[in-house]
All heavy atoms as an XYZ file, in Angstrom:
945
protein
N     -36.503     68.217     20.645
C     -36.660     67.380     21.808
C     -37.568     68.106     22.776
O     -37.387     69.285     23.017
C     -35.298     67.084     22.413
C     -35.362     66.173     23.588
S     -33.787     65.782     24.429
C     -32.714     65.407     23.103
N     -38.500     67.379     23.343
C     -39.430     68.022     24.305
C     -38.799     68.095     25.693
O     -37.699     67.604     25.926
C     -40.749     67.229     24.344
C     -40.556     65.762     24.728
O     -39.637     65.435     25.440
N     -41.451     64.926     24.264
N     -39.503     68.753     26.622
C     -38.987     68.983     27.953
C     -38.699     67.686     28.679
O     -37.648     67.549     29.320
C     -39.995     69.830     28.758
C     -39.543     70.129     30.143
C     -40.564     70.958     30.881
C     -40.149     71.181     32.315
N     -41.126     71.890     33.092
N     -39.606     66.702     28.578
C     -39.368     65.409     29.247
C     -38.144     64.704     28.648
O     -37.411     64.061     29.404
C     -40.608     64.520     29.139
C     -41.702     64.886     30.106
C     -42.866     63.927     29.985
O     -43.350     63.678     28.893
N     -43.272     63.356     31.085
N     -37.976     64.820     27.351
C     -36.813     64.212     26.716
C     -35.520     64.807     27.248
O     -34.541     64.100     27.476
N     -35.513     66.130     27.427
C     -34.334     66.784     27.963
C     -34.060     66.367     29.412
O     -32.911     66.102     29.801
C     -34.484     68.296     27.867
C     -33.303     69.134     28.327
C     -32.048     68.789     27.539
C     -33.627     70.623     28.205
N     -35.106     66.274     30.206
C     -34.960     65.814     31.589
C     -34.416     64.388     31.614
O     -33.536     64.057     32.415
C     -36.303     65.912     32.343
C     -36.672     67.403     32.532
C     -36.237     65.204     33.698
C     -38.065     67.633     33.043
N     -34.920     63.551     30.709
C     -34.413     62.160     30.572
C     -32.918     62.174     30.297
O     -32.139     61.471     30.957
C     -35.164     61.455     29.476
C     -34.476     60.205     28.986
C     -34.509     59.046     29.718
C     -33.781     60.206     27.779
C     -33.871     57.885     29.281
C     -33.144     59.087     27.315
C     -33.183     57.925     28.064
N     -32.484     62.981     29.368
C     -31.061     63.052     28.986
C     -30.224     63.481     30.195
O     -29.147     62.881     30.463
C     -30.846     63.977     27.787
C     -29.366     64.285     27.576
C     -31.432     63.368     26.522
N     -30.682     64.469     30.938
C     -29.947     64.953     32.086
C     -29.833     63.868     33.171
O     -28.742     63.598     33.724
C     -30.560     66.241     32.666
C     -30.384     67.387     31.667
C     -29.992     66.599     34.027
C     -31.206     68.624     31.965
N     -30.967     63.226     33.482
C     -30.956     62.162     34.493
C     -30.049     61.013     34.090
O     -29.246     60.507     34.885
C     -32.389     61.682     34.779
C     -33.169     62.756     35.511
C     -32.375     60.398     35.609
C     -34.661     62.448     35.689
N     -30.132     60.610     32.837
C     -29.326     59.483     32.371
C     -27.842     59.853     32.352
O     -26.986     59.049     32.692
C     -29.811     58.971     30.998
C     -31.200     58.323     31.144
C     -28.827     57.985     30.383
C     -31.284     57.198     32.166
N     -27.526     61.102     31.982
C     -26.112     61.530     32.024
C     -25.578     61.497     33.458
O     -24.441     61.077     33.692
C     -25.965     62.935     31.407
N     -26.401     61.922     34.412
C     -25.994     61.846     35.825
C     -25.831     60.401     36.258
O     -24.856     60.062     36.949
C     -27.043     62.534     36.695
C     -27.092     64.063     36.606
C     -28.293     64.613     37.386
C     -25.798     64.670     37.137
N     -26.775     59.556     35.887
C     -26.684     58.133     36.260
C     -25.482     57.472     35.628
O     -24.757     56.699     36.290
C     -27.975     57.424     35.843
N     -25.210     57.761     34.375
C     -24.043     57.170     33.695
C     -22.751     57.709     34.322
O     -21.760     56.958     34.441
C     -24.084     57.470     32.186
C     -25.169     56.797     31.439
C     -24.906     55.305     31.213
O     -23.919     54.746     31.637
N     -25.807     54.643     30.522
N     -22.754     58.975     34.720
C     -21.570     59.512     35.405
C     -21.357     58.800     36.757
O     -20.228     58.397     37.063
C     -21.757     61.019     35.674
O     -21.710     61.745     34.488
N     -22.435     58.600     37.483
C     -22.341     57.852     38.739
C     -21.856     56.443     38.520
O     -21.035     55.916     39.298
N     -22.328     55.798     37.452
C     -21.896     54.445     37.116
C     -20.374     54.427     36.797
O     -19.673     53.487     37.146
C     -22.710     53.886     35.958
N     -19.909     55.487     36.126
C     -18.466     55.540     35.860
C     -17.703     55.588     37.164
O     -16.738     54.837     37.356
C     -18.120     56.769     35.014
C     -16.676     56.770     34.586
C     -16.187     56.288     33.430
C     -15.567     57.254     35.356
N     -14.801     56.430     33.444
C     -14.397     57.014     34.613
C     -15.430     57.856     36.616
C     -13.140     57.367     35.045
C     -14.158     58.183     37.054
C     -13.032     57.945     36.279
N     -18.141     56.454     38.104
C     -17.443     56.554     39.368
C     -17.561     55.255     40.176
O     -16.616     54.830     40.830
C     -17.969     57.739     40.182
C     -17.398     59.030     39.747
C     -18.075     59.822     38.799
C     -16.195     59.480     40.208
C     -17.545     61.003     38.347
C     -15.629     60.675     39.755
C     -16.323     61.438     38.841
N     -18.709     54.617     40.102
C     -18.884     53.336     40.796
C     -17.888     52.283     40.280
O     -17.315     51.550     41.066
C     -20.316     52.847     40.631
C     -20.615     51.580     41.415
C     -21.993     51.064     41.178
O     -22.549     51.175     40.099
N     -22.595     50.484     42.208
N     -17.679     52.248     38.998
C     -16.828     51.219     38.404
C     -15.353     51.593     38.425
O     -14.479     50.722     38.642
C     -17.238     50.959     36.964
C     -18.635     50.365     36.838
C     -19.059     50.311     35.390
O     -18.310     49.787     34.558
N     -20.212     50.822     35.056
N     -15.032     52.831     38.154
C     -13.627     53.195     37.861
C     -12.957     54.091     38.879
O     -11.765     54.341     38.763
C     -13.530     53.811     36.466
C     -14.031     52.913     35.392
C     -15.148     53.269     34.671
C     -13.426     51.710     35.138
C     -15.651     52.441     33.671
C     -13.916     50.848     34.157
C     -15.023     51.228     33.414
N     -13.669     54.583     39.902
C     -13.022     55.439     40.895
C     -11.971     54.685     41.664
O     -11.005     55.298     42.137
C     -14.074     56.036     41.846
O     -14.744     55.001     42.510
N     -12.094     53.373     41.769
C     -11.084     52.581     42.460
C      -9.726     52.590     41.775
O      -8.702     52.325     42.385
C     -11.594     51.138     42.617
C     -11.824     50.437     41.280
C     -12.516     49.118     41.461
O     -12.310     48.446     42.451
N     -13.348     48.733     40.499
N      -9.738     52.920     40.488
C      -8.461     53.026     39.753
C      -7.709     54.284     40.193
O      -6.477     54.296     40.283
C      -8.728     53.055     38.230
C      -9.321     51.721     37.789
C      -7.456     53.396     37.443
C      -9.876     51.754     36.379
N      -8.446     55.337     40.481
C      -7.840     56.639     40.771
C      -7.615     56.919     42.254
O      -6.666     57.526     42.668
C      -8.723     57.719     40.148
C      -8.267     59.151     40.376
C      -7.018     59.452     39.563
N      -6.700     60.838     39.542
C      -5.965     61.415     40.486
N      -5.516     60.744     41.493
N      -5.730     62.706     40.396
N      -8.566     56.438     43.103
C      -8.520     56.763     44.520
C      -8.495     55.531     45.394
O      -9.352     54.636     45.255
C      -9.719     57.647     44.894
C      -9.727     58.956     44.189
C      -8.886     60.015     44.403
C     -10.612     59.344     43.145
N      -9.207     61.051     43.550
C     -10.255     60.673     42.778
C     -11.651     58.737     42.478
C     -10.916     61.377     41.784
C     -12.310     59.437     41.480
C     -11.946     60.735     41.157
N      -7.588     55.483     46.318
C      -7.418     54.321     47.231
C      -8.675     54.105     48.079
O      -9.037     52.957     48.371
C      -6.220     54.512     48.146
C      -4.898     54.381     47.399
O      -4.866     53.712     46.343
O      -3.929     54.994     47.850
N      -9.310     55.192     48.494
C     -10.476     55.054     49.367
C     -11.548     54.170     48.703
O     -12.144     53.320     49.371
C     -11.076     56.435     49.699
C     -12.141     56.325     50.737
C     -11.956     56.369     52.100
C     -13.532     56.130     50.530
N     -13.146     56.232     52.739
C     -14.141     56.065     51.798
C     -14.346     55.987     49.417
C     -15.513     55.884     51.966
C     -15.699     55.794     49.582
C     -16.269     55.740     50.848
N     -11.788     54.384     47.434
C     -12.801     53.576     46.739
C     -12.340     52.136     46.557
O     -13.148     51.229     46.541
C     -13.145     54.198     45.387
C     -14.032     55.406     45.521
C     -13.451     56.668     45.479
C     -15.380     55.309     45.693
C     -14.244     57.806     45.620
C     -16.188     56.417     45.803
C     -15.609     57.682     45.776
N     -11.029     51.944     46.441
C     -10.485     50.602     46.287
C     -10.699     49.791     47.560
O     -10.945     48.592     47.513
C      -9.007     50.682     45.931
C      -8.384     49.364     45.540
C      -6.914     49.503     45.075
N      -6.788     50.521     44.040
C      -6.000     51.608     44.111
N      -5.245     51.784     45.164
N      -5.931     52.471     43.148
N     -10.617     50.438     48.713
C     -10.747     49.729     49.982
C     -12.155     49.751     50.550
O     -12.438     49.073     51.530
C      -9.794     50.323     51.045
O     -10.062     51.715     51.198
C      -8.339     50.135     50.611
N     -13.063     50.504     49.929
C     -14.451     50.574     50.415
C     -15.415     50.104     49.304
O     -16.337     50.834     48.912
C     -14.783     51.990     50.837
C     -14.025     52.379     52.090
O     -14.373     51.939     53.171
N     -12.958     53.149     51.932
N     -15.211     48.903     48.874
C     -16.016     48.325     47.803
C     -17.501     48.317     48.124
O     -18.339     48.554     47.274
C     -15.527     46.895     47.493
O     -14.157     46.948     47.218
C     -16.264     46.295     46.326
N     -17.826     48.045     49.374
C     -19.243     47.959     49.744
C     -19.956     49.309     49.657
O     -21.180     49.340     49.452
C     -19.395     47.345     51.124
C     -19.064     45.882     51.048
C     -17.922     45.266     51.478
C     -19.832     44.871     50.392
N     -17.960     43.932     51.147
C     -19.109     43.665     50.478
C     -21.069     44.875     49.743
C     -19.598     42.463     49.964
C     -21.543     43.677     49.219
C     -20.810     42.492     49.328
N     -19.231     50.401     49.797
C     -19.837     51.710     49.542
C     -20.283     51.791     48.081
O     -21.411     52.243     47.792
C     -18.839     52.832     49.865
C     -19.337     54.179     49.486
C     -20.201     54.877     50.323
C     -18.982     54.786     48.300
C     -20.676     56.129     49.975
C     -19.442     56.036     47.924
C     -20.302     56.708     48.780
N     -19.388     51.382     47.184
C     -19.764     51.398     45.759
C     -20.968     50.504     45.491
O     -21.869     50.877     44.718
C     -18.594     50.908     44.903
C     -17.559     51.980     44.655
O     -17.807     53.137     44.928
N     -16.411     51.582     44.177
N     -20.978     49.349     46.057
C     -22.087     48.390     45.801
C     -23.359     48.855     46.488
O     -24.393     48.925     45.829
C     -21.670     46.978     46.306
C     -20.502     46.463     45.459
C     -22.841     46.037     46.242
C     -19.853     45.221     46.053
N     -23.267     49.154     47.759
C     -24.468     49.459     48.526
C     -25.042     50.848     48.301
O     -26.155     51.027     47.826
N     -24.292     51.843     48.624
C     -24.770     53.217     48.574
C     -24.925     53.694     47.132
O     -26.018     54.125     46.689
C     -23.852     54.180     49.355
C     -23.662     53.720     50.804
C     -24.382     55.609     49.292
C     -24.951     53.604     51.614
N     -23.839     53.660     46.371
C     -23.940     54.135     44.983
C     -24.885     53.301     44.151
O     -25.598     53.825     43.305
C     -22.548     54.189     44.340
C     -21.601     55.279     44.815
C     -20.269     55.202     44.105
C     -22.213     56.661     44.644
N     -24.861     51.987     44.404
C     -25.757     51.106     43.648
C     -27.221     51.463     43.809
O     -27.969     51.508     42.838
N     -27.624     51.732     45.021
C     -29.018     52.104     45.272
C     -29.347     53.464     44.648
O     -30.378     53.594     43.977
C     -29.294     52.123     46.812
C     -29.259     50.690     47.354
C     -30.659     52.786     47.113
C     -29.251     50.616     48.850
N     -28.496     54.434     44.860
C     -28.759     55.770     44.294
C     -28.799     55.744     42.773
O     -29.673     56.379     42.147
C     -27.703     56.767     44.775
C     -27.681     57.034     46.297
C     -26.496     57.899     46.651
C     -28.973     57.657     46.751
N     -27.898     55.028     42.167
C     -27.864     54.956     40.709
C     -29.054     54.197     40.150
O     -29.607     54.572     39.108
C     -26.562     54.324     40.219
C     -25.313     55.145     40.524
C     -24.050     54.364     40.181
C     -25.345     56.470     39.809
N     -29.492     53.189     40.851
C     -30.677     52.435     40.434
C     -31.895     53.353     40.405
O     -32.700     53.285     39.493
C     -30.948     51.252     41.390
O     -29.947     50.295     41.256
N     -32.012     54.207     41.408
C     -33.133     55.181     41.454
C     -33.056     56.093     40.238
O     -34.094     56.325     39.575
C     -33.101     55.962     42.770
C     -33.444     55.008     43.939
C     -34.062     57.153     42.715
C     -33.167     55.609     45.317
N     -31.883     56.618     39.929
C     -31.761     57.505     38.755
C     -32.112     56.780     37.476
O     -32.862     57.324     36.635
C     -30.335     58.062     38.666
C     -29.946     59.184     39.643
C     -28.474     59.521     39.495
C     -30.815     60.415     39.397
N     -31.608     55.565     37.286
C     -31.887     54.833     36.050
C     -33.371     54.494     35.918
O     -33.957     54.619     34.850
C     -31.051     53.546     35.968
C     -29.645     53.756     35.492
C     -28.569     53.472     36.300
C     -29.380     54.276     34.223
C     -27.265     53.669     35.849
C     -28.099     54.472     33.770
C     -27.025     54.171     34.592
N     -33.996     54.110     37.017
C     -35.447     53.771     36.971
C     -36.287     55.020     36.671
O     -37.132     54.987     35.802
C     -35.884     53.094     38.292
C     -37.402     53.027     38.372
C     -35.284     51.706     38.400
N     -36.018     56.127     37.354
C     -36.799     57.326     37.076
C     -36.476     57.911     35.703
O     -37.372     58.429     35.014
C     -36.606     58.378     38.169
C     -37.500     58.121     39.356
C     -36.997     57.536     40.498
C     -38.854     58.410     39.308
C     -37.813     57.254     41.568
C     -39.690     58.127     40.362
C     -39.158     57.562     41.511
O     -39.978     57.282     42.557
N     -35.238     57.787     35.283
C     -34.895     58.240     33.937
C     -35.631     57.459     32.898
O     -36.188     58.012     31.926
N     -35.722     56.136     33.066
C     -36.483     55.308     32.113
C     -37.938     55.658     32.114
O     -38.579     55.740     31.040
C     -36.296     53.822     32.457
N     -38.500     55.938     33.278
C     -39.913     56.299     33.379
C     -40.182     57.619     32.616
O     -41.115     57.714     31.832
C     -40.303     56.455     34.842
C     -41.733     56.879     35.072
C     -42.011     57.029     36.556
C     -43.459     57.335     36.771
N     -43.697     58.656     37.342
N     -39.342     58.605     32.853
C     -39.523     59.875     32.183
C     -39.276     59.775     30.677
O     -40.003     60.349     29.855
C     -38.597     60.946     32.835
C     -39.103     61.240     34.252
C     -38.537     62.239     31.982
C     -38.145     62.047     35.106
N     -38.271     59.001     30.299
C     -37.981     58.779     28.874
C     -39.154     58.095     28.176
O     -39.515     58.459     27.049
N     -39.755     57.116     28.839
C     -40.872     56.422     28.217
C     -42.091     57.356     28.109
O     -42.818     57.301     27.106
C     -41.256     55.148     28.986
C     -42.198     54.295     28.204
C     -41.724     53.454     27.205
C     -43.558     54.343     28.447
C     -42.590     52.696     26.461
C     -44.446     53.580     27.700
C     -43.955     52.751     26.696
O     -44.811     52.013     25.959
N     -42.299     58.177     29.105
C     -43.401     59.176     29.017
C     -43.155     60.141     27.870
O     -44.101     60.593     27.235
C     -43.520     59.920     30.343
C     -44.088     59.073     31.468
C     -44.008     59.774     32.823
O     -43.482     60.910     32.898
O     -44.460     59.150     33.808
N     -41.899     60.447     27.596
C     -41.567     61.401     26.532
C     -41.723     60.772     25.164
O     -42.263     61.441     24.240
C     -40.130     61.911     26.691
N     -41.307     59.519     24.991
C     -41.241     58.946     23.641
C     -42.040     57.681     23.422
O     -42.164     57.201     22.294
C     -39.769     58.695     23.254
C     -39.007     59.951     23.082
C     -39.334     60.975     22.259
C     -37.774     60.299     23.718
N     -38.361     61.956     22.360
C     -37.404     61.559     23.233
C     -36.947     59.654     24.656
C     -36.230     62.198     23.670
C     -35.813     60.302     25.062
C     -35.468     61.548     24.551
N     -42.508     57.050     24.510
C     -43.292     55.814     24.431
C     -42.616     54.723     23.616
O     -43.224     54.034     22.793
C     -44.698     56.098     23.884
C     -45.505     57.003     24.798
C     -46.888     57.278     24.306
O     -47.218     56.956     23.145
O     -47.683     57.830     25.077
N     -41.309     54.572     23.833
C     -40.551     53.557     23.119
C     -39.378     53.118     23.966
O     -38.454     53.927     24.230
C     -40.058     54.094     21.777
O     -39.144     53.174     21.225
N     -39.389     51.875     24.388
C     -38.273     51.339     25.178
C     -37.001     51.302     24.343
O     -35.926     51.649     24.833
C     -38.623     49.918     25.699
C     -37.405     49.252     26.323
C     -39.769     49.996     26.702
N     -37.115     50.937     23.068
C     -35.942     50.891     22.204
C     -35.295     52.274     22.101
O     -34.071     52.393     22.177
C     -36.295     50.414     20.788
C     -36.356     48.939     20.699
C     -37.455     48.158     20.599
C     -35.235     48.025     20.760
N     -37.125     46.838     20.567
C     -35.744     46.716     20.659
C     -33.891     48.172     20.864
C     -34.943     45.594     20.682
C     -33.061     47.048     20.868
C     -33.607     45.803     20.778
N     -36.092     53.291     21.951
C     -35.567     54.644     21.787
C     -34.787     55.078     23.015
O     -33.657     55.535     22.945
C     -36.712     55.616     21.496
C     -36.250     57.013     21.206
C     -37.444     57.869     20.806
C     -37.042     58.785     19.685
N     -38.156     59.414     19.040
N     -35.388     54.884     24.198
C     -34.713     55.347     25.410
C     -33.483     54.482     25.709
O     -32.464     55.007     26.171
C     -35.652     55.439     26.625
C     -36.244     54.102     27.017
C     -36.731     56.451     26.362
C     -37.048     54.119     28.276
N     -33.538     53.199     25.422
C     -32.369     52.343     25.697
C     -31.189     52.683     24.778
O     -30.050     52.730     25.218
C     -32.752     50.869     25.539
C     -31.651     49.934     25.853
C     -31.178     50.104     27.314
N     -29.951     49.374     27.531
C     -28.748     49.932     27.744
N     -28.626     51.229     27.750
N     -27.687     49.200     27.938
N     -31.473     52.917     23.507
C     -30.389     53.260     22.586
C     -29.790     54.629     22.896
O     -28.585     54.816     22.827
C     -30.892     53.183     21.168
C     -31.165     51.750     20.666
C     -31.874     51.782     19.313
C     -29.872     50.947     20.575
N     -30.646     55.582     23.234
C     -30.143     56.929     23.626
C     -29.305     56.780     24.910
O     -28.233     57.392     25.018
C     -31.282     57.935     23.771
C     -31.911     58.223     22.420
C     -30.782     59.207     24.429
C     -33.173     59.057     22.459
N     -29.804     56.007     25.867
C     -29.060     55.801     27.113
C     -27.686     55.172     26.844
O     -26.684     55.603     27.413
C     -29.870     54.914     28.029
C     -29.182     54.577     29.343
C     -30.036     53.699     30.205
O     -31.265     53.824     30.227
N     -29.438     52.786     30.917
N     -27.626     54.202     25.963
C     -26.369     53.574     25.601
C     -25.392     54.617     25.012
O     -24.212     54.673     25.383
C     -26.623     52.445     24.578
C     -25.379     51.996     23.881
C     -24.471     51.176     24.498
C     -25.137     52.409     22.584
C     -23.322     50.796     23.830
C     -23.990     52.033     21.914
C     -23.086     51.208     22.536
N     -25.901     55.414     24.097
C     -25.051     56.410     23.434
C     -24.575     57.487     24.396
O     -23.399     57.893     24.372
C     -25.803     57.047     22.253
N     -25.452     57.924     25.275
C     -25.041     58.901     26.292
C     -23.918     58.295     27.154
O     -22.952     58.965     27.489
C     -26.226     59.335     27.162
C     -27.197     60.207     26.354
C     -25.769     60.084     28.418
C     -28.508     60.461     27.020
N     -24.052     57.033     27.493
C     -23.040     56.342     28.304
C     -21.680     56.360     27.623
O     -20.660     56.541     28.290
N     -21.652     56.206     26.316
C     -20.380     56.242     25.595
C     -19.703     57.602     25.719
O     -18.489     57.679     25.953
C     -20.596     55.908     24.114
N     -20.488     58.672     25.622
C     -19.934     60.013     25.763
C     -19.476     60.276     27.202
O     -18.435     60.879     27.446
C     -20.926     61.072     25.303
C     -21.020     61.195     23.837
C     -22.069     60.596     23.126
C     -20.040     61.855     23.098
C     -22.159     60.672     21.743
C     -20.114     61.943     21.723
C     -21.181     61.362     21.057
N     -20.266     59.858     28.168
C     -19.949     60.063     29.553
C     -18.657     59.320     29.949
O     -17.776     59.885     30.599
C     -21.138     59.642     30.476
C     -20.723     59.512     31.924
C     -22.283     60.612     30.321
N     -18.549     58.073     29.538
C     -17.322     57.303     29.817
C     -16.104     57.966     29.182
O     -15.052     58.068     29.814
C     -17.484     55.833     29.354
C     -16.132     55.127     29.317
C     -18.445     55.083     30.256
N     -16.265     58.429     27.957
C     -15.140     59.083     27.292
C     -14.740     60.340     28.045
O     -13.537     60.581     28.244
C     -15.510     59.442     25.860
O     -15.734     58.292     25.134
N     -15.708     61.140     28.461
C     -15.390     62.391     29.154
C     -14.693     62.117     30.491
O     -13.606     62.660     30.749
C     -16.662     63.220     29.440
C     -16.373     64.414     30.299
C     -15.763     65.518     29.764
C     -16.687     64.402     31.629
C     -15.472     66.618     30.575
C     -16.407     65.474     32.467
C     -15.795     66.606     31.920
N     -15.278     61.288     31.366
C     -14.686     61.071     32.679
C     -13.339     60.341     32.597
O     -12.447     60.592     33.390
C     -15.655     60.340     33.607
C     -16.778     61.186     34.048
C     -18.101     60.992     33.819
C     -16.701     62.392     34.828
N     -18.859     62.030     34.387
C     -18.004     62.875     35.017
C     -15.637     63.106     35.390
C     -18.286     64.047     35.720
C     -15.920     64.281     36.084
C     -17.230     64.735     36.247
N     -13.219     59.435     31.621
C     -11.950     58.718     31.457
C     -10.847     59.696     31.061
O      -9.693     59.560     31.478
C     -12.065     57.611     30.418
O     -12.990     56.625     30.892
N     -11.199     60.673     30.244
C     -10.224     61.699     29.864
C      -9.946     62.642     31.026
O      -8.801     62.936     31.370
C     -10.747     62.483     28.646
C     -10.003     63.772     28.446
C      -8.775     63.926     27.918
C     -10.449     65.086     28.812
N      -8.400     65.243     27.917
C      -9.450     65.977     28.478
C     -11.631     65.587     29.417
C      -9.564     67.372     28.713
C     -11.739     66.933     29.647
C     -10.703     67.799     29.288
N     -11.005     63.138     31.663
C     -10.893     64.196     32.679
C     -10.198     63.682     33.944
O      -9.364     64.350     34.530
C     -12.297     64.720     33.031
C     -12.278     65.929     33.915
C     -11.909     67.166     33.415
C     -12.636     65.818     35.253
C     -11.897     68.301     34.249
C     -12.611     66.936     36.079
C     -12.252     68.174     35.578
N     -10.559     62.487     34.393
C     -10.040     61.957     35.657
C      -8.790     61.094     35.450
O      -7.819     61.200     36.193
C     -11.096     61.124     36.400
C     -12.343     61.963     36.619
C     -10.574     60.518     37.694
C     -12.590     62.542     37.942
N      -8.823     60.232     34.427
C      -7.713     59.273     34.253
C      -6.718     59.711     33.186
O      -5.680     59.076     33.012
C      -8.268     57.904     33.888
C      -9.179     57.276     34.956
C      -9.701     55.944     34.455
C      -8.443     57.109     36.271
N      -7.043     60.770     32.427
C      -6.149     61.260     31.404
C      -6.070     60.389     30.143
O      -5.138     60.507     29.388
N      -7.065     59.534     29.958
C      -7.091     58.694     28.764
C      -7.603     59.516     27.580
O      -8.697     60.078     27.614
C      -8.005     57.486     28.964
C      -7.446     56.486     29.972
C      -8.276     55.233     30.019
O      -9.102     54.966     29.123
O      -8.087     54.468     30.981
N      -6.819     59.544     26.558
C      -7.212     60.284     25.367
C      -8.168     59.498     24.479
O      -8.470     58.330     24.697
N      -8.628     60.166     23.452
C      -9.528     59.540     22.475
C      -8.711     59.241     21.225
O      -8.211     60.164     20.562
C     -10.731     60.462     22.138
C     -11.574     59.891     21.033
C     -11.550     60.705     23.419
N      -8.579     57.962     20.895
C      -7.869     57.604     19.671
C      -8.857     57.505     18.513
O     -10.064     57.741     18.700
C      -7.080     56.298     19.856
C      -7.975     55.122     20.220
O      -9.167     55.120     19.959
N      -7.398     54.130     20.867
N      -8.386     57.172     17.365
C      -9.262     57.146     16.171
C     -10.386     56.154     16.347
O     -11.555     56.449     15.998
C      -8.437     56.805     14.915
C      -9.243     56.778     13.616
C      -9.911     58.103     13.330
C      -8.312     56.350     12.455
N     -10.110     54.981     16.868
C     -11.144     53.951     17.064
C     -12.262     54.460     18.003
O     -13.437     54.319     17.708
C     -10.514     52.681     17.596
C     -11.481     51.561     17.833
C     -10.816     50.246     18.225
C     -10.103     50.354     19.521
N      -9.565     49.079     20.019
N     -11.845     55.078     19.099
C     -12.816     55.610     20.043
C     -13.609     56.764     19.426
O     -14.823     56.860     19.621
C     -12.113     56.077     21.351
O     -11.379     54.983     21.871
C     -13.120     56.594     22.368
N     -12.943     57.615     18.668
C     -13.611     58.720     18.004
C     -14.677     58.206     17.034
O     -15.811     58.727     17.013
C     -12.598     59.591     17.247
C     -13.224     60.703     16.487
C     -13.702     61.845     17.148
C     -13.410     60.622     15.106
C     -14.314     62.870     16.429
C     -14.004     61.644     14.390
C     -14.446     62.791     15.061
N     -14.370     57.200     16.271
C     -15.334     56.605     15.338
C     -16.528     56.051     16.126
O     -17.696     56.241     15.758
C     -14.684     55.530     14.451
C     -15.737     54.748     13.677
C     -13.674     56.160     13.488
N     -16.256     55.376     17.222
C     -17.347     54.839     18.039
C     -18.219     55.954     18.616
O     -19.442     55.836     18.686
C     -16.778     53.967     19.187
S     -16.083     52.428     18.609
N     -17.617     57.065     19.020
C     -18.400     58.191     19.511
C     -19.242     58.811     18.430
O     -20.362     59.221     18.652
C     -17.465     59.253     20.142
C     -16.820     58.838     21.464
C     -15.782     59.886     21.894
C     -17.877     58.619     22.543
N     -18.719     58.862     17.215
C     -19.511     59.369     16.084
C     -20.708     58.440     15.789
O     -21.785     58.859     15.465
C     -18.654     59.574     14.845
C     -17.644     60.698     14.967
S     -18.385     62.312     15.406
C     -18.109     62.398     17.169
N     -20.476     57.141     15.937
C     -21.584     56.177     15.772
C     -22.623     56.391     16.889
O     -23.850     56.333     16.631
C     -21.049     54.751     15.782
C     -20.214     54.347     14.559
C     -19.550     53.011     14.814
C     -21.084     54.316     13.316
N     -22.163     56.633     18.086
C     -23.067     56.902     19.216
C     -23.873     58.167     18.940
O     -25.085     58.231     19.214
C     -22.314     57.020     20.528
N     -23.226     59.204     18.440
C     -23.921     60.434     18.064
C     -24.963     60.121     16.977
O     -26.105     60.636     17.035
C     -22.949     61.480     17.573
C     -23.557     62.813     17.127
C     -24.313     63.485     18.272
C     -22.474     63.731     16.556
N     -24.586     59.302     16.015
C     -25.562     58.911     14.991
C     -26.746     58.185     15.591
O     -27.889     58.432     15.183
N     -26.552     57.337     16.566
C     -27.670     56.674     17.245
C     -28.598     57.699     17.870
O     -29.841     57.601     17.732
C     -27.147     55.697     18.318
C     -26.506     54.466     17.636
C     -28.247     55.246     19.257
C     -25.748     53.560     18.580
N     -28.045     58.665     18.571
C     -28.891     59.690     19.213
C     -29.667     60.460     18.151
O     -30.887     60.665     18.291
C     -28.000     60.651     20.066
C     -27.455     59.908     21.276
C     -28.816     61.848     20.498
C     -26.441     60.690     22.065
N     -29.013     60.906     17.109
C     -29.673     61.704     16.077
C     -30.773     60.905     15.396
O     -31.863     61.428     15.153
C     -28.644     62.206     15.064
C     -27.642     63.227     15.630
C     -26.572     63.541     14.572
C     -28.307     64.463     16.122
N     -30.501     59.652     15.091
C     -31.528     58.801     14.476
C     -32.715     58.636     15.386
O     -33.893     58.781     14.975
C     -30.965     57.445     14.078
C     -30.036     57.565     12.876
C     -32.063     56.399     13.783
C     -29.168     56.328     12.594
N     -32.463     58.372     16.656
C     -33.562     58.110     17.601
C     -34.375     59.387     17.869
O     -35.595     59.290     18.075
C     -33.025     57.524     18.922
C     -32.478     56.136     18.781
C     -33.547     55.161     18.246
O     -34.683     55.149     18.685
N     -33.137     54.360     17.289
N     -33.736     60.514     17.914
C     -34.458     61.754     18.234
C     -35.173     62.351     17.044
O     -36.312     62.813     17.147
C     -33.495     62.787     18.880
C     -34.148     64.150     19.044
C     -32.991     62.285     20.211
N     -34.524     62.307     15.865
C     -35.085     63.044     14.717
C     -35.747     62.205     13.653
O     -36.524     62.727     12.838
C     -33.984     63.892     14.075
C     -33.478     64.963     15.008
C     -32.199     64.925     15.498
C     -34.289     66.021     15.389
C     -31.734     65.902     16.346
C     -33.827     67.015     16.229
C     -32.544     66.940     16.742
N     -35.495     60.922     13.579
C     -36.091     60.065     12.543
C     -37.506     59.692     13.005
O     -37.688     59.004     13.997
C     -35.261     58.837     12.339
C     -35.652     57.995     11.149
C     -36.851     57.955     10.504
C     -34.829     57.032     10.494
N     -36.837     57.066      9.497
C     -35.592     56.454      9.451
C     -33.542     56.605     10.678
C     -35.095     55.469      8.605
C     -33.042     55.631      9.823
C     -33.812     55.084      8.813
N     -38.485     60.093     12.267
C     -39.884     59.821     12.634
C     -40.364     58.523     12.083
O     -40.189     58.050     11.071
C     -40.809     60.935     12.157
C     -40.458     62.281     12.761
C     -40.651     62.285     14.240
C     -40.212     63.588     14.853
N     -40.252     63.636     16.244
């Protein structure tokens, strides 16, 4: 993976993490439950910037919308699994594990299959 590809992965992981907090922080913390407009307005704008710049850098790295979208989807699966476990204590069952292995397969195919 080239330098731009790595930067893309980092930006998308940050954006997907932010999206997790935007969607699910209300489950864990009352403040987010009562301040919905913060999630919509502030986090929404910041996350949109990350996703747009991530897509730009990813396209510069690989020149393929399909490639960056599929990698972004797979990264999202790992990010959701991590934060759901770390913050909410949700474990990974067999079904989720299989889905994560499929997501890993998507990343490997997109990065290494020429």
